[in-house]
C-alpha positions, 0 to 999 in steps of 0.5 A: 727232740730235746735240743736242750734240757735247760731254759733261760726263763722261768715260766711259773706254769712250766710242766717241764721244770716245775712239774715235780719231775727233776729228771731233765736236770739229771740229763746232758744239757744238750743234744749232741751231734753223736746223738744226731747220728743215732737219730739218723740210724734210728730213722734209717732202721725204721724205713723198712716199715714204710716210714715216709716222712719225719717231723722233728720238733726242736724243743727244750727247755729253750732250744736256742740255748744251743750254740749257733754253730752246734745248732747248724751242725746238728741239723746238717748231721740229720738232713744230709744223710737222710735227704734222699731217703725220707722227707724231713721237716723241722719246726721249733718252739721258742720263747724268742727272747734271744732271737737275733739276725744270726738265728734268723739266718739259720732258720732260713737256711734250714727252712724251719717253721718257728712257733713262739710262746707268748701269752698276750700283751705285756701285763698278761704275759709277764705275770707268768713268763718271767726270767730268773730275776722275776722280770717279764719277758714280753719286750724281748719276745716281741723283738724276736717276733719282729725279726721273724716277721721281717724275714717272712715278709722278705720271702725267706722263711715260713710265717711264724706261729704262736702258742699261748696258755689259756688263763681264764681270768684274762680277756680272750678278746684282748689277747686275740687282738694283740696277737693278730692285729698288733703282732700279725699272727695268723697261725694261733694255738691256745692251750688249756692248762695241764690241769688234772683232777688233782689240780683243777679248781672246779669253781673256775670252769665257767671262766674257761667256758667264757674264755673259749666262747669269747675266743670263738666270737673273735675268730668268727668276727675276724674278716681275715679268713686265713687266720686259724686257731688250731683247736677251733679248726680241729673241732670244726673238721671233726664236726663236719666229718661223717661218722665213717670219715671221723671214726674209721678213716680218722682212726686209720690215719692217726694210726699212721702217726706216732708222736714220741719224745727223744731226750738229750740222752736219746731216751724215747718216751711218750708225749712230753706233757705227761712227764709231770703226772706219770714220769715212770712212763719215760723209763721205757728202756728204749733209746734211739741208739739201739732201736727202731720205730717197731721197738717203740710201738711194741714197747709195753709202756709206750703202747699202754699210753697210746692205748689210753689215748685212743680208749674212750672213758666209760663216763663219756659213753652216751655223750652227744660229743663223744666222737668229737671230743674222745674224752679230751686231752690225756693229761686232763683225764689224770687222777692220782686216786685212780689205779689206772690213771686216765679213765676219767673224762677231761676236767674241762668236759663242760667247757668243751661241750659248750665250745662244740655247741657254739661251733655247731651253731656257727656252722649252722649259721654259715650254711651247714644244714641242721640235718647234716650236723645232727647226723655227723654228731649223733650217728656215732660208730664208736 
């Protein structure tokens, strides 16, 4: 949910404001309480299809640009009408630069899980995560992080997590130690950049491989086994799953989940990062003011994107890792040269293969039998 369509910093790699799509600046800057009422009605209309829970990701822009009283009213206008009808969870993704004690009180009040965007120590983070005057943001981010951890340590709110965008020229070990030992994060999420076949530099792929393997080594050597890196957890879970669990049960479970983007004007579109490569996919004509979840999944544009995310690229057929990887993230499969945009395998195919090989070796060394691993990997039901 696009709480705001503006930001207080200017990250140079931001897909939303610097990805070639200027539509955010044409929409209303904030998500109003009227739109919150529309969202409630949208959810209520969808209950008849068996909707049991909704996770609202408060996103931007920078969601904390919304005035505090407006933010509080917005969340109350969603939770109060729905509290006895459906489970509502809030998460929030922020650059943390403007977090203060009043914001923390609101996070505690609404029990929001907060994710912080930070790319590592100051000299790394401040190369790309800068303000509009070109100054780095790291010191402000850390100040906000400390306030979040203080509230967590007092038992007031969930422990915050973080997201970093991978730069293959940086030291994964140095970043990992900064985030875990210096800042205290246990929930970590590292994102491969939003590269497509139009933007990837093939000469850097070996650097991505080295970065991913170094990150796995840091995680494997960490004595705190409560520490989780999302992409490692997801890959290990897939490798440890039988083909039936992964390809049949997994597909069924995933079919029960739907990720949509709701802009500040209520317009509904597919997963947000696709905006910079297929902006037309967000011109669906579906809005929370006049639709329900069935309208979303049967919308021609959205269903087409969902199908592309499920379909395996032909070039992946026969690969040992096909049902583990499933072609990679959708945006990383894009090429403007193709009449159908997502028919290629991920631009990060080779680094991902090496990642899966490394994790399989780790599992084998941790006691998982070679026989089980080979069966899970090779006996695909695709």
